[in-house]
Steps between C-alpha positions, in 0.01 A plus 500: 500500500443189710562151378199278445442244772554146380330185612721229644472304172600804292789576735619139482482502118693828485770363732537186285523710185766726654702200623486342153623826342791526746590137433496559123727806531735308729520207255573736215781671691648159585483397132673825400774437755554146365493611136191295416310803369608828343396855581339523157287193575390643835408833341303320228322280756410806710265613222257219583596412860398772748725357773808552283377840387514615862865395539724802561764552232763538774406157640515355149853633452617401848391142430760479223840356591758772567250783540436643845309803623764753395553361150123466446456866600777606262352300210154643558641852521699459178191372317267765642285258698350634823606315818139416584407372153338160467538270199150570367575873511798480265454666164584330171832680470593435863431127460709482185793700639499297823519171311768638266700643792501161671589326172204263516329456169265216592 
């Protein structure tokens, strides 16, 4: 299946949209690192913000202070979350157990 050809205006709009989504995810990870926002808040916001919904759970965990690649992998394994899972793909129980595991209620 070939991709549809885009006009230069459509391509430019798509590039701007992608850049805005990357910027939003980057800001969110920075806020997580600084403690300005909780994992629960990010998960809740992902329900209505597509850019946050596409954030990988591993990236979300790695943005937290004291959690690196290895610890994020261990946490996801213990909670039964696939390594490739994105925030929007988390089930109700996975969201709840992740927030409870991290001890973040709000």
